[in-house]
C-alpha positions in Angstrom: -156.2 -133.0 -115.1 -154.5 -134.2 -118.3 -154.8 -132.3 -121.6 -156.7 -135.1 -123.4 -159.5 -135.0 -120.9 -160.4 -131.5 -122.2 -159.6 -132.2 -125.9 -160.7 -135.9 -126.2 -163.3 -136.5 -123.5 -164.5 -139.6 -125.3 -161.3 -141.5 -124.3 -163.0 -142.8 -121.2 -161.8 -146.5 -121.3 -165.2 -147.6 -120.4 -167.6 -149.8 -122.3 -171.2 -150.1 -121.0 -172.5 -153.1 -122.9 -175.9 -152.6 -121.3 -176.3 -149.7 -123.8 -175.6 -151.9 -126.8 -178.6 -152.2 -129.3 -180.1 -155.6 -129.9 -178.6 -155.6 -133.5 -175.1 -155.6 -131.9 -175.9 -158.6 -129.8 -177.6 -160.5 -132.6 -174.6 -159.9 -135.0 -172.0 -160.7 -132.3 -173.7 -164.0 -131.5 -173.9 -164.9 -135.1 -170.2 -164.0 -135.6 -169.1 -166.1 -132.7 -171.2 -169.0 -133.8 -169.9 -168.9 -137.4 -166.3 -168.7 -136.2 -166.8 -171.8 -134.1 -168.4 -173.5 -137.1 -165.4 -172.6 -139.3 -162.9 -173.7 -136.7 -164.5 -177.2 -136.5 -164.6 -178.0 -140.2 -161.8 -180.1 -141.7 -160.6 -179.2 -145.2 -158.4 -180.9 -147.6 -154.8 -179.7 -147.0 -154.5 -178.1 -150.4 -157.9 -176.3 -149.9 -156.9 -175.1 -146.4 -153.6 -173.7 -147.7 -155.3 -172.0 -150.7 -157.9 -170.4 -148.4 -155.2 -169.2 -145.9 -153.1 -167.6 -148.7 -156.2 -166.1 -150.4 -157.5 -164.4 -147.2 -154.1 -163.4 -146.1 -153.8 -161.7 -149.5 -157.2 -160.1 -149.0 -156.3 -158.8 -145.6 -152.9 -157.5 -146.5 -154.2 -155.8 -149.6 -157.2 -154.3 -147.7 -155.2 -152.8 -144.8 -152.8 -151.2 -147.2 -155.3 -150.2 -149.8 -157.1 -148.1 -147.2 -153.9 -146.1 -147.0 -153.5 -145.8 -150.8 -151.8 -149.0 -152.0 -152.9 -149.7 -155.5 -151.9 -153.3 -156.0 -154.6 -155.7 -157.0 -155.7 -158.7 -155.0 -154.1 -161.0 -157.7 -150.8 -159.0 -157.5 -150.8 -159.3 -153.7 -151.5 -163.1 -153.9 -148.7 -163.6 -156.4 -146.4 -161.5 -154.2 -147.2 -163.7 -151.2 -146.5 -166.8 -153.4 -143.1 -165.3 -154.5 -144.2 -164.8 -158.1 -144.8 -161.1 -158.4 -142.0 -159.0 -159.7 -142.7 -155.3 -159.5 -140.9 -152.5 -161.4 -138.7 -150.3 -159.2 -141.3 -147.5 -159.3 -143.8 -149.8 -157.6 -141.6 -151.8 -155.3 -142.6 -149.7 -152.3 -146.2 -150.9 -152.8 -144.8 -154.5 -152.6 -142.8 -153.6 -149.5 -146.0 -152.3 -147.8 -147.6 -155.7 -148.5 -144.5 -157.6 -147.3 -144.6 -155.7 -144.0 -148.2 -156.6 -143.3 -147.8 -160.2 -144.3 -144.8 -160.6 -142.1 -146.5 -159.0 -139.1 -149.6 -161.2 -139.5 -147.5 -164.3 -139.9 -145.6 -163.4 -136.8 -148.7 -162.8 -134.7 -150.4 -166.0 -135.9 -147.3 -168.1 -135.2 -146.7 -166.6 -131.8 -150.2 -167.0 -130.6 -150.9 -170.4 -132.1 -147.7 -171.7 -130.5 -148.9 -170.6 -127.1 -147.3 -167.1 -126.8 -148.8 -164.4 -124.5 -151.9 -162.6 -125.6 -151.5 -159.4 -123.6 -151.1 -156.1 -125.5 -148.4 -153.8 -124.3 -147.2 -150.4 -125.4 -143.9 -152.0 -126.4 -145.8 -154.4 -128.7 -147.7 -151.6 -130.3 -144.4 -149.8 -131.0 -143.0 -153.0 -132.5 -146.0 -153.3 -134.8 -145.6 -149.7 -135.9 -141.9 -150.3 -136.7 -142.9 -153.5 -138.6 -145.5 -151.8 -140.8 -143.1 -148.9 -141.7 -140.1 -151.1 -142.2 -138.0 -150.0 -145.3 -140.6 -147.4 -146.3 -139.9 -143.7 -146.9 -141.7 -141.6 -144.3 -141.8 -137.9 -143.4 -138.6 -136.6 -141.6 -140.5 -136.2 -138.3 -141.8 -139.8 -138.3 -139.7 -142.3 -136.3 -141.0 -145.8 -136.9 -141.7 -147.6 -133.6 -141.7 -144.4 -131.6 -144.6 -142.4 -130.1 -145.0 -139.0 -131.8 -144.0 -135.8 -130.0 -146.0 -133.5 -132.2 -149.7 -132.9 -133.2 -151.2 -134.9 -136.0 -154.5 -135.0 -137.8 -156.5 -136.9 -140.4 -158.9 -134.8 -142.3 -160.7 -132.7 -139.6 -159.9 -135.2 -136.8 -157.0 -134.4 -134.5 -155.1 -137.1 -132.6 -154.7 -137.0 -128.8 -152.2 -134.4 -127.4 -148.6 -135.8 -127.9 -147.8 -135.3 -124.2 -150.5 -137.8 -123.3 -149.9 -140.5 -125.9 -147.6 -142.7 -123.8 -150.0 -142.5 -120.8 -152.9 -143.3 -123.1 -151.2 -146.3 -124.5 -150.4 -147.6 -121.1 -154.0 -147.1 -120.0 -155.4 -148.7 -123.2 -153.4 -151.8 -122.8 -154.3 -152.2 -119.1 -157.9 -151.8 -120.0 -157.9 -154.2 -122.9 -156.0 -156.9 -121.0 -158.2 -156.7 -117.9 -161.7 -158.1 -117.4 -163.1 -154.6 -117.1 -163.1 -154.0 -120.8 -165.8 -156.6 -121.5 -167.0 -157.5 -118.0 -169.4 -160.3 -117.1 -169.3 -163.8 -118.6 -169.2 -163.5 -122.3 -168.3 -166.3 -124.7 -164.5 -166.1 -125.5 -164.8 -165.4 -129.2 -167.4 -162.8 -128.6 -165.3 -161.2 -125.9 -162.3 -161.2 -128.3 -164.3 -159.5 -131.0 -165.4 -156.8 -128.6 -161.8 -156.2 -127.5 -160.6 -156.2 -131.1 -163.1 -153.5 -132.1 -162.4 -151.4 -129.0 -158.7 -151.6 -129.6 -159.1 -150.5 -133.2 -161.3 -147.6 -132.3 -159.1 -146.3 -129.4 -155.9 -146.6 -131.4 -157.5 -144.6 -134.2 -158.7 -142.0 -131.7 -155.3 -141.7 -129.9 -153.3 -141.8 -133.1 -150.1 -142.4 -131.2 -147.7 -142.6 -134.1 -146.6 -140.2 -136.8 -147.6 -142.7 -139.5 -149.1 -146.2 -139.8 -151.8 -145.8 -137.1 -154.5 -147.5 -139.1 -152.4 -150.4 -140.0 -151.3 -150.9 -136.4 -155.0 -150.7 -135.3 -155.9 -153.4 -137.7 -152.9 -155.6 -136.7 -154.0 -155.3 -133.1 -157.5 -156.2 -134.1 -156.1 -159.3 -135.9 -154.1 -160.2 -132.7 -157.2 -160.1 -130.5 -159.2 -162.2 -133.0 -156.5 -164.9 -133.3 -156.0 -164.9 -129.5 -159.8 -165.4 -129.0 -159.9 -168.5 -131.2 -161.1 -166.9 -134.5 -159.8 -169.1 -137.4 -156.9 -167.5 -139.2 -158.8 -167.3 -142.5 -161.6 -165.3 -140.8 -159.3 -163.0 -138.8 -158.6 -160.9 -141.9 -162.3 -160.3 -142.8 -162.7 -157.1 -140.8 -159.9 -155.4 -142.7 -161.4 -156.5 -145.9 -164.8 -155.1 -144.9 -163.3 -151.7 -144.0 -161.6 -151.5 -147.4 -164.6 -152.4 -149.5 -166.7 -149.9 -147.5 -164.0 -147.4 -147.1 -166.2 -144.3 -147.2 -168.5 -145.7 -144.5 -165.4 -146.8 -142.5 -164.1 -143.3 -142.1 -167.6 -142.0 -141.5 -168.2 -144.4 -138.7 -164.8 -143.6 -137.1 -165.6 -139.9 -137.3 -169.1 -140.3 -136.0 -168.0 -142.3 -133.0 -165.9 -139.4 -131.7 -168.5 -136.8 -132.6 -171.2 -138.6 -130.6 -169.1 -138.4 -127.4 -167.5 -141.8 -127.6 -170.6 -143.9 -128.6 -168.8 -146.9 -129.9 -171.8 -149.1 -130.8 -172.4 -147.4 -134.2 -168.9 -148.4 -135.3 -169.2 -151.8 -133.6 -172.5 -152.7 -135.4 -171.1 -151.5 -138.7 -168.0 -153.7 -138.3 -170.0 -156.7 -137.1 -172.4 -156.5 -140.0 -169.6 -156.7 -142.5 -167.8 -159.4 -140.5 -171.0 -161.6 -140.5 -171.6 -161.1 -144.2 -168.2 -162.3 -145.1 -168.3 -165.2 -142.6 -171.4 -166.4 -144.4 -169.5 -166.3 -147.7 -166.6 -168.2 -146.2 -168.9 -170.9 -144.8 -170.6 -171.2 -148.2 -167.1 -171.7 -149.7 -166.3 -174.3 -147.1 -169.6 -176.1 -147.6 -169.0 -176.1 -151.4 -165.6 -177.8 -150.8 -167.1 -180.3 -148.4 -169.8 -181.3 -150.9 -167.2 -181.6 -153.6 -165.2 -184.1 -151.4 -168.4 -186.1 -150.7 -169.3 -186.1 -154.4 -165.8 -187.4 -155.3 -166.2 -190.2 -152.7 -169.7 -190.9 -153.9 -168.4 -191.3 -157.5 -165.7 -193.7 -156.4 -168.2 -195.7 -154.4 -170.4 -196.0 -157.5 -167.5 -197.5 -159.4 -166.4 -199.8 -156.6 -165.6 -203.2 -158.0 -165.5 -202.0 -161.6 -161.9 -202.3 -162.6 -162.1 -202.3 -166.4 -160.4 -199.7 -168.6 -163.8 -198.4 -169.7 -165.0 -198.0 -166.1 -161.8 -196.1 -165.1 -162.2 -193.9 -168.1 -165.9 -193.2 -167.3 -165.1 -192.5 -163.6 -162.4 -190.0 -164.6 -164.7 -188.4 -167.1 -167.4 -187.6 -164.5 -164.7 -186.5 -162.0 -163.1 -184.1 -164.5 -166.6 -182.7 -165.3 -167.0 -181.8 -161.6 -167.1 -178.1 -161.0 -167.2 -177.3 -164.7 -169.9 -175.5 -166.6 -171.8 -177.5 -169.2 -169.4 -179.0 -171.8 -170.2 -180.0 -175.4 -169.4 -183.6 -176.5 -166.6 -182.6 -178.9 -164.8 -180.8 -176.0 -164.8 -183.7 -173.5 -161.5 -185.1 -174.6 -159.8 -181.8 -173.8 -161.0 -181.6 -170.2 -157.8 -183.0 -168.8 -154.5 -184.7 -170.0 -155.7 -188.0 -168.6 -158.9 -187.9 -170.7 -157.0 -186.9 -173.8 -154.8 -189.9 -173.3 -157.7 -192.2 -172.5 -159.7 -191.2 -175.6 -156.7 -191.1 -177.9 -157.4 -193.4 -180.9 -161.0 -193.9 -179.7 -164.0 -193.1 -182.0 -167.0 -190.9 -181.2 -168.9 -194.1 -180.5 -166.7 -194.8 -177.4 -167.5 -191.3 -176.1 -171.2 -191.9 -176.7 -171.1 -195.2 -174.9 -169.4 -193.6 -171.9 -171.9 -190.7 -171.8 -174.8 -193.1 -172.0 -173.4 -195.3 -169.2 -172.9 -192.3 -166.9 -176.3 -191.0 -167.7 -177.8 -194.3 -166.8 -175.9 -194.2 -163.5 -177.4 -190.8 -162.8 -173.9 -189.2 -162.6 -174.2 -186.7 -165.5 -176.9 -184.8 -167.2 -177.0 -183.7 -170.9 -179.0 -180.9 -172.4 -178.7 -178.7 -175.5 -176.2 -176.6 -173.5 -173.9 -179.6 -173.0 -173.0 -182.1 -170.3 -172.6 -181.5 -166.6 -171.8 -183.6 -163.5 -174.9 -184.2 -161.3 -173.4 -182.8 -158.2 -176.8 -181.5 -157.3 -177.9 -184.9 -156.3 -175.7 -184.5 -153.1 -178.5 -182.3 -151.8 -180.4 -185.5 -151.1 -177.9 -186.3 -148.4 -178.3 -183.0 -146.5 -180.7 -182.7 -143.6 -184.0 -181.8 -144.9 -185.2 -178.2 -144.7 -187.1 -175.8 -146.8 -185.0 -174.4 -149.6 -182.1 -176.9 -149.2 -179.9 -176.9 -152.3 -176.5 -178.4 -153.1 -173.8 -175.8 -152.6 -172.0 -176.3 -155.9 -173.0 -174.4 -158.9 -172.9 -175.8 -162.4 
């Protein structure tokens, strides 16, 4: 009998999905469906790159903020873009971000280029070395090495050090095999289950002297990417844990206290995952409607090649996505409008506005002028409550 069997009896490496509540299955199905939806939607290259950077920043900030990093999301995004210059006293915060970003990029590149998806103790150690790279740690902590001493977080105590190597071997074998999920489950759904199980077990075992939470969330990211979750969505769980940090720790603690009942943690994680997937899909839908609107505007001006028509077309395009704008402010919407209206009188502006109103492309009220992007709702499949996805 190993020591952990007496101290941590919930480390059973068994998952009986027959005991899962109906809410777990409902959320899991929705998560898998929405991931498939996201994966099949083309975006403009610039929009795709912006979303990738934004959600990488959210994920990197979240997984480090849980551990105490105080950089804002904007600072993290600028760090990723190479624009953030931190003072020496805060550079270690930037290094924590750099480590997570580099690890996520390495995982994504390796898996998307056909690399192996199996988890190994060696890979876990490599992740630990990566998240602690160039950071100051306690003297007893050796980055990339399994601890040889007892550790604890609040009232929770990690698994006995003499069992950690064995537990990592067993964890990896369990996660890589079919016994973890069992049965015929849709690949993304199976990947999500593996990701959550890996997260929970690494938190329970606590195999390293430092960086265990970040390693758990990197492994979670690996399983999601390997299962086919789009890269922008694979960071959402970390973001959820951060914005609900108190509940995150409560759920981790409760799972061990209830004898290894994982479904409370799973359901909590899935609920946040689904909420954020819905937000992502709303963002993607907004971008798609914007593209269709731009194409629609160009079609309305097809065959009209005069200087006035070009100016009017640019006016409605530059109004797109803006809140209501007053007439005197139209010229300042963009450099091209400023140039087009240079030397023109207010009558020219009025004629352009009236023409665009007659074409149904803009609307004017006391609050100002706005592009009529709302008319794109007419091209959506009809359903109760259908609305265009772009706010004024």
